[in-house]
Backbone as JSON Lines, residues from 0, in Angstrom:
{"i":0,"aa":"M","n":[58.8,-11.91,40.42],"ca":[59.42,-10.95,39.55],"c":[60.92,-11.26,39.44]}
{"i":1,"aa":"I","n":[61.41,-11.24,38.21],"ca":[62.83,-11.37,37.95],"c":[63.24,-10.2,37.08]}
{"i":2,"aa":"A","n":[64.15,-9.38,37.58],"ca":[64.64,-8.19,36.87],"c":[63.51,-7.26,36.48]}
{"i":3,"aa":"G","n":[62.52,-7.12,37.34],"ca":[61.42,-6.21,37.1],"c":[60.34,-6.73,36.17]}
{"i":4,"aa":"K","n":[60.43,-7.97,35.74],"ca":[59.42,-8.56,34.86],"c":[58.78,-9.76,35.54]}
{"i":5,"aa":"S","n":[57.56,-10.07,35.15],"ca":[56.87,-11.21,35.7],"c":[57.55,-12.5,35.28]}
{"i":6,"aa":"A","n":[57.76,-13.39,36.23],"ca":[58.41,-14.68,35.95],"c":[57.33,-15.7,35.59]}
{"i":7,"aa":"K","n":[56.81,-15.61,34.36],"ca":[55.75,-16.5,33.92],"c":[56.28,-17.8,33.33]}
{"i":8,"aa":"G","n":[57.52,-17.83,32.92],"ca":[58.11,-19.03,32.34],"c":[57.78,-19.24,30.88]}
{"i":9,"aa":"K","n":[57.12,-18.29,30.26],"ca":[56.7,-18.44,28.86],"c":[57.89,-18.56,27.91]}
{"i":10,"aa":"G","n":[58.89,-17.72,28.08],"ca":[60.06,-17.76,27.21],"c":[60.84,-19.06,27.36]}
{"i":11,"aa":"M","n":[60.96,-19.54,28.6],"ca":[61.66,-20.81,28.82],"c":[60.91,-21.97,28.2]}
{"i":12,"aa":"M","n":[59.58,-21.93,28.27],"ca":[58.8,-23.01,27.67],"c":[58.94,-23.0,26.15]}
{"i":13,"aa":"I","n":[58.95,-21.82,25.54],"ca":[59.12,-21.73,24.09],"c":[60.51,-22.22,23.69]}
{"i":14,"aa":"A","n":[61.54,-21.71,24.37],"ca":[62.91,-22.12,24.05],"c":[63.11,-23.61,24.3]}
{"i":15,"aa":"G","n":[62.56,-24.11,25.39],"ca":[62.7,-25.52,25.71],"c":[61.99,-26.41,24.7]}
{"i":16,"aa":"G","n":[60.8,-26.01,24.28],"ca":[60.07,-26.8,23.28],"c":[60.78,-26.84,21.94]}
{"i":17,"aa":"V","n":[61.31,-25.7,21.52],"ca":[62.03,-25.65,20.25],"c":[63.31,-26.48,20.33]}
{"i":18,"aa":"L","n":[64.04,-26.35,21.42],"ca":[65.28,-27.11,21.59],"c":[65.02,-28.6,21.73]}
{"i":19,"aa":"L","n":[63.95,-28.96,22.43],"ca":[63.6,-30.37,22.57],"c":[63.23,-30.98,21.23]}
{"i":20,"aa":"A","n":[62.39,-30.29,20.47],"ca":[62.0,-30.79,19.15],"c":[63.21,-30.87,18.21]}
{"i":21,"aa":"G","n":[64.05,-29.86,18.22],"ca":[65.26,-29.89,17.4],"c":[66.22,-30.99,17.81]}
{"i":22,"aa":"G","n":[66.35,-31.21,19.1],"ca":[67.22,-32.27,19.59],"c":[66.72,-33.65,19.22]}
{"i":23,"aa":"I","n":[65.41,-33.86,19.32],"ca":[64.84,-35.15,18.93],"c":[65.01,-35.38,17.43]}
{"i":24,"aa":"A","n":[64.72,-34.33,16.64],"ca":[64.88,-34.45,15.19],"c":[66.35,-34.68,14.83]}
{"i":25,"aa":"G","n":[67.25,-33.99,15.5],"ca":[68.68,-34.17,15.24],"c":[69.17,-35.55,15.63]}
{"i":26,"aa":"T","n":[68.66,-36.08,16.72],"ca":[69.04,-37.42,17.15],"c":[68.59,-38.46,16.13]}
{"i":27,"aa":"I","n":[67.35,-38.35,15.71],"ca":[66.82,-39.3,14.72],"c":[67.58,-39.17,13.4]}
{"i":28,"aa":"A","n":[67.82,-37.94,12.97],"ca":[68.54,-37.73,11.71],"c":[69.98,-38.26,11.79]}
{"i":29,"aa":"S","n":[70.64,-38.02,12.92],"ca":[72.02,-38.49,13.03],"c":[72.09,-40.02,13.12]}
{"i":30,"aa":"I","n":[71.08,-40.64,13.7],"ca":[71.05,-42.11,13.73],"c":[70.88,-42.65,12.32]}
{"i":31,"aa":"F","n":[69.96,-42.07,11.57],"ca":[69.73,-42.55,10.21],"c":[70.89,-42.24,9.27]}
{"i":32,"aa":"L","n":[71.52,-41.09,9.44],"ca":[72.62,-40.72,8.55],"c":[73.91,-41.46,8.84]}
{"i":33,"aa":"T","n":[74.05,-41.97,10.05],"ca":[75.3,-42.67,10.38],"c":[75.13,-44.18,10.45]}
{"i":34,"aa":"S","n":[73.95,-44.7,10.15],"ca":[73.79,-46.16,10.16],"c":[74.3,-46.73,8.84]}
{"i":35,"aa":"C","n":[74.89,-47.89,8.91],"ca":[75.5,-48.51,7.75],"c":[74.66,-49.7,7.3]}
{"i":36,"aa":"P","n":[73.88,-49.53,6.23],"ca":[73.12,-50.67,5.71],"c":[74.05,-51.64,4.96]}
{"i":37,"aa":"E","n":[73.51,-52.61,4.33],"ca":[74.29,-53.68,3.68],"c":[75.3,-53.19,2.64]}
{"i":38,"aa":"P","n":[74.94,-52.38,1.65],"ca":[75.96,-51.96,0.66],"c":[77.0,-51.05,1.31]}
{"i":39,"aa":"A","n":[78.25,-51.31,1.02],"ca":[79.34,-50.58,1.68],"c":[79.62,-49.22,1.08]}
{"i":40,"aa":"N","n":[79.02,-48.86,-0.04],"ca":[79.34,-47.58,-0.66],"c":[78.27,-46.51,-0.41]}
{"i":41,"aa":"T","n":[77.41,-46.68,0.57],"ca":[76.36,-45.7,0.85],"c":[76.89,-44.58,1.74]}
{"i":42,"aa":"V","n":[76.07,-43.54,1.9],"ca":[76.46,-42.38,2.7],"c":[76.62,-42.76,4.16]}
{"i":43,"aa":"G","n":[75.75,-43.64,4.68],"ca":[75.81,-44.03,6.08],"c":[77.11,-44.69,6.46]}
{"i":44,"aa":"C","n":[77.66,-45.51,5.57],"ca":[78.94,-46.17,5.87],"c":[80.09,-45.18,5.87]}
{"i":45,"aa":"K","n":[79.95,-44.14,5.07],"ca":[81.0,-43.12,5.01],"c":[81.07,-42.35,6.33]}
{"i":46,"aa":"Y","n":[79.91,-42.11,6.96],"ca":[79.87,-41.32,8.19],"c":[79.68,-42.15,9.45]}
{"i":47,"aa":"E","n":[79.79,-43.46,9.36],"ca":[79.59,-44.31,10.53],"c":[80.57,-44.02,11.67]}
{"i":48,"aa":"P","n":[81.82,-43.7,11.43],"ca":[82.72,-43.4,12.55],"c":[82.3,-42.16,13.36]}
{"i":49,"aa":"H","n":[81.5,-41.29,12.77],"ca":[81.06,-40.08,13.46],"c":[79.84,-40.31,14.34]}
{"i":50,"aa":"R","n":[79.32,-41.52,14.35],"ca":[78.11,-41.82,15.12],"c":[78.33,-41.62,16.61]}
{"i":51,"aa":"T","n":[79.5,-41.94,17.1],"ca":[79.76,-41.82,18.54],"c":[79.8,-40.37,19.0]}
{"i":52,"aa":"L","n":[79.92,-39.43,18.09],"ca":[79.91,-38.01,18.45],"c":[78.58,-37.34,18.09]}
{"i":53,"aa":"A","n":[78.04,-37.65,16.92],"ca":[76.85,-36.95,16.43],"c":[75.6,-37.27,17.26]}
{"i":54,"aa":"V","n":[75.4,-38.52,17.58],"ca":[74.19,-38.9,18.31],"c":[74.19,-38.33,19.73]}
{"i":55,"aa":"P","n":[75.27,-38.43,20.52],"ca":[75.23,-37.84,21.86],"c":[75.09,-36.31,21.86]}
{"i":56,"aa":"I","n":[75.67,-35.64,20.88],"ca":[75.52,-34.18,20.83],"c":[74.07,-33.8,20.57]}
{"i":57,"aa":"A","n":[73.42,-34.48,19.63],"ca":[72.02,-34.19,19.35],"c":[71.14,-34.56,20.54]}
{"i":58,"aa":"A","n":[71.44,-35.66,21.21],"ca":[70.66,-36.07,22.37],"c":[70.84,-35.1,23.54]}
{"i":59,"aa":"S","n":[72.04,-34.53,23.68],"ca":[72.23,-33.56,24.75],"c":[71.43,-32.28,24.49]}
{"i":60,"aa":"G","n":[71.25,-31.93,23.23],"ca":[70.38,-30.79,22.9],"c":[68.95,-31.06,23.31]}
{"i":61,"aa":"A","n":[68.49,-32.29,23.09],"ca":[67.14,-32.66,23.5],"c":[67.01,-32.65,25.02]}
{"i":62,"aa":"L","n":[68.05,-33.08,25.72],"ca":[68.05,-33.09,27.18],"c":[67.97,-31.67,27.74]}
{"i":63,"aa":"V","n":[68.75,-30.76,27.18],"ca":[68.72,-29.37,27.63],"c":[67.35,-28.75,27.34]}
{"i":64,"aa":"G","n":[66.77,-29.09,26.19],"ca":[65.44,-28.59,25.87],"c":[64.39,-29.09,26.85]}
{"i":65,"aa":"G","n":[64.48,-30.36,27.22],"ca":[63.54,-30.89,28.21],"c":[63.71,-30.22,29.56]}
{"i":66,"aa":"L","n":[64.95,-29.93,29.94],"ca":[65.21,-29.25,31.2],"c":[64.64,-27.83,31.19]}
{"i":67,"aa":"L","n":[64.87,-27.1,30.1],"ca":[64.3,-25.75,30.0],"c":[62.78,-25.78,30.02]}
{"i":68,"aa":"L","n":[62.2,-26.74,29.35],"ca":[60.74,-26.87,29.33],"c":[60.21,-27.14,30.73]}
{"i":69,"aa":"A","n":[60.86,-28.03,31.47],"ca":[60.41,-28.35,32.83],"c":[60.54,-27.15,33.77]}
{"i":70,"aa":"V","n":[61.64,-26.41,33.66],"ca":[61.82,-25.23,34.51],"c":[60.79,-24.15,34.15]}
{"i":71,"aa":"G","n":[60.52,-23.98,32.86],"ca":[59.51,-23.02,32.43],"c":[58.13,-23.38,32.93]}
{"i":72,"aa":"V","n":[57.79,-24.65,32.9],"ca":[56.49,-25.09,33.44],"c":[56.43,-24.83,34.94]}
{"i":73,"aa":"G","n":[57.54,-25.08,35.64],"ca":[57.59,-24.79,37.07],"c":[57.38,-23.32,37.37]}
{"i":74,"aa":"Y","n":[58.01,-22.45,36.6],"ca":[57.8,-21.01,36.76],"c":[56.35,-20.64,36.47]}
{"i":75,"aa":"G","n":[55.77,-21.24,35.44],"ca":[54.38,-20.94,35.1],"c":[53.42,-21.35,36.19]}
{"i":76,"aa":"V","n":[53.64,-22.52,36.76],"ca":[52.77,-23.0,37.85],"c":[52.92,-22.1,39.06]}
{"i":77,"aa":"R","n":[54.16,-21.72,39.39],"ca":[54.38,-20.84,40.54],"c":[53.74,-19.47,40.32]}
{"i":78,"aa":"Y","n":[53.8,-18.96,39.1],"ca":[53.2,-17.66,38.8],"c":[51.68,-17.71,38.94]}
{"i":79,"aa":"K","n":[51.07,-18.8,38.43],"ca":[49.61,-18.94,38.55],"c":[49.2,-19.05,40.02]}
{"i":80,"aa":"R","n":[49.98,-19.77,40.82],"ca":[49.68,-19.89,42.25],"c":[49.83,-18.53,42.94]}
{"i":81,"aa":"W","n":[50.82,-17.74,42.54],"ca":[51.02,-16.41,43.1],"c":[49.86,-15.49,42.75]}
{"i":82,"aa":"Q","n":[49.32,-15.63,41.52],"ca":[48.18,-14.8,41.12],"c":[46.94,-15.12,41.95]}
{"i":83,"aa":"R","n":[46.73,-16.38,42.3],"ca":[45.54,-16.78,43.06],"c":[45.65,-16.49,44.55]}
{"i":84,"aa":"W","n":[46.85,-16.19,45.05],"ca":[47.06,-16.02,46.48],"c":[46.39,-14.77,47.0]}
{"i":85,"aa":"K","n":[45.78,-14.88,48.19],"ca":[45.17,-13.74,48.87],"c":[45.72,-13.72,50.3]}
{"i":86,"aa":"P","n":[45.92,-12.55,50.87],"ca":[46.48,-12.49,52.23],"c":[45.63,-13.23,53.26]}
{"i":87,"aa":"E","n":[44.32,-13.23,53.11],"ca":[43.46,-13.91,54.09],"c":[43.6,-15.43,54.02]}
{"i":88,"aa":"D","n":[44.08,-15.97,52.9],"ca":[44.31,-17.4,52.79],"c":[45.48,-17.85,53.67]}
{"i":89,"aa":"E","n":[46.43,-16.96,53.91],"ca":[47.62,-17.3,54.68],"c":[47.28,-17.63,56.13]}
{"i":90,"aa":"K","n":[46.22,-17.03,56.67],"ca":[45.85,-17.25,58.06],"c":[45.25,-18.64,58.27]}
{"i":91,"aa":"V","n":[44.65,-19.21,57.25],"ca":[43.95,-20.48,57.37],"c":[44.86,-21.66,57.05]}
{"i":92,"aa":"I","n":[45.74,-21.49,56.09],"ca":[46.55,-22.6,55.59],"c":[47.69,-22.9,56.54]}
{"i":93,"aa":"K","n":[47.83,-24.18,56.89],"ca":[48.98,-24.64,57.64],"c":[49.98,-25.16,56.61]}
{"i":94,"aa":"Q","n":[51.23,-24.8,56.77],"ca":[52.22,-25.16,55.76],"c":[53.18,-26.24,56.26]}
{"i":95,"aa":"S","n":[53.57,-27.08,55.34],"ca":[54.59,-28.08,55.63],"c":[55.46,-28.22,54.39]}
{"i":96,"aa":"A","n":[56.66,-28.74,54.59],"ca":[57.59,-28.85,53.46],"c":[58.51,-30.04,53.67]}
{"i":97,"aa":"L","n":[58.96,-30.57,52.57],"ca":[59.96,-31.63,52.56],"c":[61.3,-30.95,52.27]}
{"i":98,"aa":"V","n":[62.24,-31.06,53.2],"ca":[63.5,-30.33,53.07],"c":[64.69,-31.28,53.11]}
{"i":99,"aa":"P","n":[65.79,-30.92,52.46],"ca":[66.98,-31.77,52.54],"c":[67.67,-31.62,53.9]}
{"i":100,"aa":"T","n":[68.2,-32.71,54.41],"ca":[68.95,-32.67,55.66],"c":[70.34,-33.25,55.41]}
{"i":101,"aa":"M","n":[71.32,-32.75,56.15],"ca":[72.68,-33.24,56.0],"c":[73.25,-33.53,57.38]}
{"i":102,"aa":"T","n":[73.88,-34.68,57.49],"ca":[74.57,-35.06,58.71],"c":[76.01,-35.42,58.33]}
{"i":103,"aa":"P","n":[76.88,-35.54,59.31],"ca":[78.26,-35.93,58.97],"c":[78.35,-37.3,58.3]}
{"i":104,"aa":"G","n":[77.37,-38.17,58.55],"ca":[77.43,-39.51,57.98],"c":[76.61,-39.67,56.72]}
{"i":105,"aa":"G","n":[75.88,-38.67,56.27],"ca":[75.05,-38.84,55.07],"c":[74.07,-37.7,54.89]}
{"i":106,"aa":"A","n":[73.05,-37.98,54.11],"ca":[72.05,-36.97,53.8],"c":[70.69,-37.64,53.73]}
{"i":107,"aa":"G","n":[69.65,-36.83,53.75],"ca":[68.31,-37.39,53.7],"c":[67.29,-36.3,53.5]}
{"i":108,"aa":"L","n":[66.05,-36.65,53.78],"ca":[64.94,-35.7,53.66],"c":[64.25,-35.58,55.01]}
{"i":109,"aa":"G","n":[63.81,-34.38,55.32],"ca":[63.07,-34.14,56.55],"c":[61.74,-33.48,56.23]}
{"i":110,"aa":"Y","n":[60.76,-33.74,57.05],"ca":[59.43,-33.17,56.86],"c":[59.19,-32.18,58.0]}
{"i":111,"aa":"V","n":[59.06,-30.92,57.67],"ca":[58.88,-29.88,58.69],"c":[57.54,-29.2,58.45]}
{"i":112,"aa":"G","n":[56.99,-28.64,59.49],"ca":[55.7,-27.98,59.35],"c":[55.6,-26.73,60.19]}
{"i":113,"aa":"R","n":[54.7,-25.86,59.8],"ca":[54.4,-24.63,60.54],"c":[52.91,-24.64,60.83]}
{"i":114,"aa":"F","n":[52.58,-24.55,62.12],"ca":[51.16,-24.64,62.5],"c":[50.7,-23.36,63.15]}
């Protein structure tokens, strides 16, 4: 539950899918609109200097959309697992986890378990 509502991830998946599709379409459109074919008087040659700004902005929209989609799917999977959980299952299941570790000289991963 987040703010009294079920955290199903549905809204994030919708927003992420729309943003991802828009970002991909914007990236493709900005590449085509800013490419300069052979004749020098076309629209692409007029906007070619803007390519270094237009393409990364559209690609970053696609990246944010993919991130929202992935987080929404994670919430959805966690919600489905929460729905299937029963208290009697907790007594049988042994749990383990991969956790981050930090030392003064670096960082790594540790594998811990509860038996």
